C-alpha positions in Angstrom: -155.0 -5.3 13.5 -153.2 -6.5 16.6 -149.7 -5.6 17.6 -147.2 -8.3 16.2 -149.8 -9.9 13.8 -147.3 -9.5 11.0 -144.6 -11.6 12.7 -146.6 -14.0 14.9 -146.7 -16.8 12.2 -143.1 -16.5 11.2 -140.8 -19.5 11.7 -138.1 -19.2 14.3 -134.7 -18.6 12.5 -132.3 -21.4 12.9 -128.5 -21.2 12.9 -127.0 -22.8 9.8 -123.5 -23.3 11.5 -124.7 -25.3 14.5 -127.1 -28.2 14.9 -130.3 -27.6 16.9 -129.9 -28.5 20.6 -132.4 -31.2 22.0 -134.8 -30.1 24.7 -133.1 -32.4 27.3 -129.6 -31.0 26.5 -131.1 -27.5 26.7 -132.6 -28.2 30.1 -129.4 -29.9 31.4 -127.3 -26.7 30.9 -129.3 -25.1 33.6 -129.5 -28.0 36.1 -126.2 -27.5 37.9 -127.1 -23.9 38.7 -128.4 -23.4 42.2 -129.2 -19.9 43.3 -128.9 -20.8 46.9 -126.3 -23.4 47.7 -127.4 -25.7 50.6 -131.0 -24.4 50.6 -132.6 -27.8 50.0 -130.4 -29.3 52.8 -131.4 -26.5 55.1 -135.1 -27.1 54.5 -134.7 -30.8 55.0 -132.8 -30.2 58.3 -135.5 -27.8 59.5 -138.2 -30.3 58.7 -136.4 -33.2 60.5 -138.1 -33.8 63.9 -136.4 -34.3 67.2 -137.9 -34.8 70.6 -136.9 -33.4 73.9 -135.1 -35.5 76.5 -137.6 -36.7 79.2 -137.1 -35.6 82.7 -137.4 -38.6 85.0 -139.1 -38.5 88.4 -137.2 -39.4 91.5 -138.9 -42.8 91.6 -138.0 -43.5 88.0 -134.4 -42.6 88.7 -134.3 -44.9 91.7 -135.8 -47.7 89.7 -133.1 -47.4 87.1 -130.4 -47.1 89.9 -131.8 -50.4 91.4 -131.6 -52.2 88.1 -128.0 -50.9 87.5 -127.0 -52.1 90.9 -128.6 -55.5 90.2 -126.7 -55.7 86.9 -123.4 -54.8 88.6 -123.9 -57.5 91.3 -124.9 -60.2 88.8 -122.4 -59.7 85.9 -121.3 -63.4 86.3 -124.8 -64.5 85.2 -124.4 -62.5 82.0 -127.5 -60.5 82.5 -129.5 -59.6 79.4 -131.0 -56.1 79.1 -133.2 -54.0 76.9 -132.4 -50.4 77.3 -134.2 -47.4 76.0 -131.9 -44.4 75.9 -131.6 -40.8 74.6 -129.2 -39.9 71.8 -128.7 -36.1 71.5 -129.0 -34.6 68.0 -125.6 -33.2 66.9 -127.2 -30.3 64.9 -130.3 -29.1 66.8 -131.9 -29.2 70.2 -133.5 -32.5 71.3 -132.7 -35.9 69.9 -134.2 -39.3 69.7 -134.8 -42.4 71.8 -133.2 -45.7 70.7 -133.6 -49.2 72.0 -130.7 -51.7 72.3 -130.6 -55.1 73.8 -127.9 -57.5 74.6 -125.7 -58.9 77.4 -124.0 -56.6 79.9 -120.2 -56.7 79.9 -119.5 -54.0 82.5 -121.2 -51.4 84.7 -118.8 -48.6 84.9 -119.6 -46.6 88.0 -116.7 -44.0 87.6 -117.6 -43.3 84.0 -121.3 -43.6 84.8 -122.0 -45.9 81.9 -123.0 -49.4 81.0 -121.1 -51.4 78.4 -122.8 -54.2 76.4 -121.0 -57.2 74.8 -121.8 -55.7 71.4 -119.6 -52.7 72.2 -122.5 -50.2 72.9 -121.7 -47.8 75.8 -124.7 -46.0 77.3 -124.5 -43.1 79.8 -126.5 -43.6 83.0 -127.9 -40.1 82.4 -129.4 -41.0 79.0 -131.3 -44.1 80.2 -135.0 -43.9 80.1 -135.9 -47.5 80.8 -134.1 -50.8 81.5 -135.6 -54.3 81.3 -133.4 -56.9 82.9 -133.3 -60.7 82.7 -130.5 -63.3 83.1 -129.8 -66.4 81.1 -131.0 -68.4 84.1 -134.4 -66.5 83.9 -134.5 -67.1 80.1 -134.0 -70.8 80.5 -136.7 -71.3 83.1 -139.4 -69.6 80.9 
């Protein structure tokens, strides 16, 4: 005879003063409990990838400088640009590269930034690539 053979087949005793709780209600009473608050968010944040900011060569920096000078000198033509620039991550090292396009409103030399008509302001130091065209160029294509 095995241990507990005498009680293994007995029915589970039910309370007569309360109705039996459903399985979903029973599970729900434990769902708000989190042993480690913020653990899932910390795991997600750790898994989120960032990339380092590229270090441009002197030639690449000069090319960007030439294009910024061209944009400043041709603001009256409403130059169109496509800019790839770096956005630092606020929580961890690195960041990501974004691409924006539009017409140039101002080239701010003192602030070292470029302002587009859509309101985007991009620091010269964050620019990886600039593609420039003017409305005149777009009409002749």
